[in-house]
BAMI-462756 format. One record per residue: residue in three letters; z negated, x, y negated of N, C-alpha, C in turn. Coordinates in steps of 0.001 Angstrom, whole numbers, padded with zeros to 6 digits, always signed. Each point is the difference from the previous one (the first is absolute). Example, Ala and Ser with C-alpha at 12.3 -4.5 7.8 and 13.67 -1.06 7.14 Angstrom:
! BAMI-462756
Ala-007800+013190+005690+000000-000890-001190+000000+000900-001200 Ser+000720-000350-001050-000060+000820-001190-000730-000770-001090 
! end
This chain:
! BAMI-462756
Met+007321-020391-004827+000217-000417-001404-001095+001167-000715 Phe+000603+000496-001091-000869+000919-000737-001000-000763-000937 Val-001236+000536+000053-000978-000668-000916-000496+001214-000874 Leu+000073-000291-001288-000519+001035-001049-001371-000148-000085 Asn-000747+000923+000605-001496+000119-000108-000436+001552-000051 Ile-001172+000162-000381-000467+001356-000205+000258+000959+001237 Pro-000381-000570+001215+000205+000894+001081+001427+000427+000274 Asn+000922-000895-000120+001465+000192+000079+000532+000907-001097 Ile-000643-000155-001306+000495+000879-000964-000456+001429+000268 Leu-001110+000230+000538-000646+001380+000466+000970+000512+001075 Thr+000354-000809+000907+000965+000580+001059+001303+000494-000602 Ile+000508-000821-000979+001302+000232-000674-000365+001514-000754 Ile-000950-000024-000722-000415+001300-000573-000014+001221+000779 Arg-000672-000276+001242-000126+000973+000908+001489+000605+000521 Met+000952-000950+000056+001328+000330+000489+000689+000826-001148 Ala-000439-000495-001307+000582+000805-001192-000510+001360-000179 Leu-001061+000306+000596-000815+001221-000022+000777+001131+000755 Ile+000686-000547+001115+000599+001013+000910+000911+000992-000594 Pro+001140-000518-000824+000804+000983-000655-000713+000841-000947 Val-001116-000481-000706-000646+000673-000992-000736+001253+000857 Phe-000571-000333+001095-000634+001002+000754+000880+001093+000467 Ile+001271-000526+000482+000921+000973+000552+000538+000926-001208 Thr+000237-000580-001141+000390+000789-001185-000992+000935-000450 Leu-001206-000282-000090-001099+000915-000301-000162+001110+001039 Tyr+000062-000336+001284-000220+001043+001047+001114+001091-000139 Tyr+001279-000429-000073+000958+000881+000073+000206+000770-001315 Asn-000571-000440-001088+000038+000708-001313-001301+000927-000048 Gly-000674+000052+001154-001127+001034-000054-001311-000508-000538 Leu-000012-001338-000304-001204-000584-000680-000736-000610+001187 Thr-000551+000735+000846-000528-000493+001240-001406-000649-000192 Thr-000783+000506-001088-001191-000609-000242+000172-001529-000528 Leu+001000-000110-000835+000397-001444-000584+000509-000802+001197 Ala+000876+000674+000791+000550-000825+001195-001246-000281+000918 Phe-000878+000722+000307-001050-000330+000702-000811-001164-000630 Ala-000140-000022-001339-000726-001064-000747+000771-001377+000184 Val+001368+000152-000008+000726-001350+000309-000298-000376+001312 Tyr+000021+000717+000998-000326-000330+001414-001334-000560+000084 Val-001005+000649-000623-001375-000831-000139-000051-001302-000639 Ala+000848-000009-000984+000038-001372-000763+000681-000882+000874 Ala+001059+000247+000790+000628-000838+001037-001019-000476+001107 Cys-000760+000961+000466-001066-000328+000935-001047-001037-000423 Val-000423+000282-001403-000872-000956-000573+000518-001359-000311 Thr+001276-000049-000362+000619-001384-000250+000212-000735+001441 Asp+000189+000774+000908+000125-000577+001419-001372-000773+000305 Ala-001133+000808-000160-001278-000593+000359-000391-001181-000909 Val+000407+000103-001242-000262-001047-000971+000795-001198+000307 Asp+001249+000234+000251+000865-001307+000196-000414-000695+001239 Gly-000442+000849+001101-000402-000811+001310-001223-000828-000338 Tyr-001077+000712-000765-001215-000642-000241+000310-001203-000859 Leu+000796+000180-001073+000164-001266-000794+000825-001211+000749 Ala+000979+000386+000802+000706-000957+000651-000960-000819+000975 Arg-000944+000598+000443-000906-000829+000948-001120-000651-000814 Arg-000500+000744-000976-001128-000519-000866+000446-001196-000754 Leu+001159+000122-000611+000486-001099-000801+000990-001092+000784 Asn+000059+000265+001278+000659-000989+000868+001560+000130-000424 Gln+000484+001186-000307+001473+000168-000452+000745+000800+001007 Val-000294-000296+001281+000923+000721+001071+001256-000885+000033 Thr+001059+000793-000064+001374-000628+000056+000805+000707+001045 Ala+001065-000684+000402+000909+000568+000955+000587+001258-000468 Phe+000448-000024-001275+000574+001156-000801-001117+001165+000213 Gly-001196-000183-000339-001012+001072+000138-000185+000562+001400 Lys+000049-001037+000913-000142+000502+001497+001160+000830+000416 Leu+001084-000167-000571+001322+000700+000334+000078+001310-000812 Met-000189-000129-001270+000243+001070-000912-001265+000954-000210 Asp-001216-000396+000057-001053+000932-000229-000004+001070+001256 Pro+000256-000345+001214-000093+001204+000904+001316+000809-000102 Leu+001118-000702-000421+001357+000865-000248-000192+000996-001221 Ala-000657-000538-001049-000315+000990-001091-000912+001121+000440 Asp-000957-000333+000795-001002+001083+000531+000850+001014+000753 Lys+000800-000471+000889+000829+000848+000931+001029+000832-000917 Leu+000624-000658-000842+000954+000701-000870-000716+001096-000813 Met-001154-000152-000554-000689+001012-000637-000552+001011+000967 Gln-000525-000360+001086-000358+001040+000974+001120+000958+000470 Leu+001069-000727+000489+001232+000794+000388+000543+000838-001118 Ser+000082-000478-001225+000494+000809-001203-000889+001149-000173 Met-001339-000125+000146-000923+001175-000125+000225+000900+001114 Met+000212-000411+001217+000242+000846+001099+001258+000772+000055 Leu+001088-000698-000694+001358+000650-000210-000140+001202-000883 Cys-000741-000341-001140-000161+001148-000892-000753+001191+000670 Leu-001132-000505+000745-000829+001183+000604+000942+000777+001025 Ala+000799-000767+000894+000821+000650+000943+001048+000812-000476 Ser+000684-000428-001260+001090+000721-000506-000426+001233-000721 Thr-001311+000031-000372-000559+001252-000571-000927+000927+000933 Gly+000163-000356+001269-000791+000779+000926-001401-000257+000206 Tyr-000528-000994-000580-001634-000237+000170-000341-000837+001289 Met+001126-000618+000695-000221-000618+001216+001402+000086+000836 Pro-000281-000152+001306+001177+000141+000784+000890-001294-000069 Leu+001339+000457-000129+001165-001153-000258-000092-001005+001250 Trp-000242+000580+001191+000028-000825+001194-000987-001147-000019 Val-001218+000293-000794-001031-001134+000002+000546-001099-000932 Leu+000687+000394-001010+000590-001043-000800+001017-000810+000688 Leu+000911+000686+000788+001105-000678+000720-000614-000869+000999 Val-001025+000334+000710-000686-000885+001001-000625-001225-000682 Leu-000677+000252-001087-000528-001099-000859+000953-000930-000578 Leu+001187+000573-000394+001104-000810-000527+000580-000751+001084 Gly+000250+000539+001220+000569-000809+001024-001110-001026+000331 Lys-001191+000160+000112-001000-000934+000298+000036-001239-000903 Glu+000132+000405-001253+000123-001131-001168+001209-000847+000257 Val+001165+000813+000205+001222-000806+000175-000053-001078+001163 Val-000770+000407+001068-000135-000845+001137-000990-001259-000471 Met-001062+000396-000707-000966-000947-000467+000612-001080-000929 Val+000832+000557-001017+000606-000915-000958+001061-000885+000743 Thr+000837+000636+000775+000991-000728+000800-000669-001078+000903 Gly-000954+000296+000693-000887-001060+000845-000546-000988-001015 Gly-000710+000354-000929-000565-000923-000924+000929-000937-000628 Thr+001229+000603-000476+001069-000878-000606+000520-001003+001121 Leu+000273+000423+001137+000373-000908+001098-001010-001141+000222 Leu-001179+000316+000205-001091-000982+000101-000195-001127-001161 Phe+000349+000662-001262-000111-000920-001103+001252-000972-000091 Lys+001130+000496+000284+001207-000790-000006-000040-000989+001221 Lys-000339+000417+001131+000147-000791+001226-001044-001025+000299 Arg-001286+000492-000498-001301-000809+000258-000771-000295-001108 Asp+000553+000460-001298-000826-000186-001202-001351+000582+000124 Val-000034+001201+000655-001290+000762+000254+000044+001230-000961 Val-001200+000197-000528-000219+001236-000824-001036+000748+000837 Val+000404+001255+000394-000779+000870+000737-001239+000468-000778 Met-001238-000378+000283-001185+000319-000775-000569+001377+000365 Ser-000587+000677-000873-000474+001395+000372-001197-000254+000938 Asn-000396+000855+000875-001103-000100+000815-000719+001407-000100 Trp-001110+000213+000661-000880+001119-000034+000782+001321+000266 Ser+000808+000004+000943+000659+001213+000317+001137+000500-000982 Gly+000481-000952-000809+000852+000371-001073-000700+000490-001289 Lys-001172-000690-000186-000857+000395-000993-000656+001453+000167 Val-000349+000200+001271-000628+001256+000322+001071+001168-000328 Ala+001350-000228+000607+001076+000887-000133+000335+000185-001533 Thr-000016-000987-000790+000135+000216-001405-000884+000707-000584 Val-001327-000147+000213-000997+000802-000644+000141+001381+000449 Leu+000131+000362+001394+000268+001373+000359+001097+000624-000721 Leu+001144-000689-000069+001038+000598-000696-000202+000268-001518 Ile-000580-000888-000647-000404+000152-001455-000962+001228-000117 Leu-001035+000154+000904-000839+001110-000054+000786+001253+000310 Ala+000892+000027+000872+000837+001137+000245+000934+000271-001136 Ile+000508-000820-000704+000949+000149-001061-000888+000684-001222 Val-001201-000503-000199-000872+000563-001123-000513+001370+000400 Ala-000157+000340+001287-000429+001250+000237+001210+000995+000022 Val+001041-000346+000503+001284+000965-000018+000529+000097-001380 Phe-000018-001019-000847+000524+000107-001434-000372+001206-000703 Pro+001016+000582-000523-000337+001399-000745-000647-000266-001333 Trp-001302-000467-000060-000687-000234-001146-001315+000856-000002 His-000468+000509+001236-001251+000604+000034+000027+001512+000272 Gly+000979+000415+000797+000102+001589+000307-000971+000489+000911 Val-000744-000915+000731-001046+000367+001021+000776-000049+001437 Glu+000277+001154+000640+000537+000024+001340-000669-000847+001064 Ala-001372+000055+000021-000710-000894+000957+000286-001439-000024 Val+000039-000568-001366+000346-001324-000325+001350-000227+000580 Thr+000961+000781-000218+001346-000140+000411+000118-000025+001461 Gln-000716+000806+000689-000050+000104+001453-000599-001383+000601 Leu-001043-000388-000579-000699-001366+000397+001156-001151-000114 Gly+000760+000146-001229+001020-001033-000339+001051-000050+001056 His+000440+001176+000572+000944+000086+001044-000663-000672+001293 Ile-001163+000206+000306-000694-000598+001110+000006-001513-000085 Leu-000366-000416-001255+000064-001577-000256+001307-000479-000003 Leu+000943+000787-000343+001447-000439+000023+000222-000324+001514 Tyr-000106+000938+000813+000363-000242+001403-000909-001122+000647 Val-001215-000182-000296-000841-001112+000530+000645-001272-000584 Gly+000249+000048-001318+000551-001146-000656+001374-000440+000651 Leu+000783+000968+000338+001180-000296+000484-000090-000538+001485 Ala-000850+000446+000775-000339-000482+001419-000506-001475-000185 Met-000939-000137-000974-000563-001414-000201+001128-001084-000465 Ser+000846+000512-000737+001192-000780-000595+000774-000402+001141 Leu+000378+000867+000931+000724-000301+001126-000702-001115+000876 Phe-001277+000413+000252-000867-000883+000733+000138-001457-000676 Ser-000211-000031-001198+000070-001305-000846+001316-000565+000233 Met+001128+000493+000049+001291-000473+000206-000018-000758+001361 Val-000368+000680+000961-000137-000624+001433-000964-001106-000021 Asn-001155+000094-000661-000978-001039-000054+000679-001241-000656 Tyr+000675+000134-001158+000602-001105-000664+001006-000715+001016 Gly+000850+000893+000666+000952-000587+000780-000683-000778+001087 Leu-001000+000404+000647-000708-000754+001008-000499-001250-000397 Ile-000620+000033-001283-000509-001217-000516+000929-000949-000410 Tyr+001016+000288-000655+000946-000852-000571+001252-000310+000737 Val+000440+000718+000911+001135-000130+000829-000345-000673+001270 Lys-000899+000727+000778-000319-000384+001336-000964-001198+000139 Asn-000917-000091-000963-001156-000985+000032+000488-001171-000983 Gly+000967+000136-000818+000346-001007-000828-001045-000373-001094 Asn-000954+000986-000130-001073-000231-000939+000711+000092-001439 Ser-000132-001031-000783+000641+000176-001299-000583-000887-001011 Arg+000348+000173-001300-000521-000808-001140+001277-000500-000831 Lys+000053-001143-000351+001092-000462-000787-000095+000445-001414 Ala+001025+000163-000678+000088+000359-001310-000171-001313-000858 His-000789+000203-001070-000221-001102-000966+000653+000179-001252 
! end
């Protein structure tokens, strides 16, 4: 059941920012596109904080918040890969990983009423990929920063794949789960 609260509204806003970001990026307004990405990151932090602080954690938020984050991240990476700022294969591997995670999460939710909760490895992977995106994004023009971004991208990719295996071990083999509320 959808509950209209501030954290869920922020999640919906973040999803609505995705086409805005893509439009700005492909129209050459990369600085504005970057600002939209930063705004999406800020709303992610704020909605998570408010959901916990105001005791407004919902099943909708547990499902849609990470989806909004991943869609924004993958949209950003699609733009970067299509314009040569990052390798396409990295995007494809991450996209495949996300398809596996979403499919597995959906099955767990439908069959066992389980929402896969984020854990440390997923959070570390997300932070590494965000830092990589910020460093690779064409807003600074500093080659050393771009090179560091590519290193972070590969480390973030490795951590993301480790995270997928970690989630699988925790939620499938061990049956460690949390019910949706």
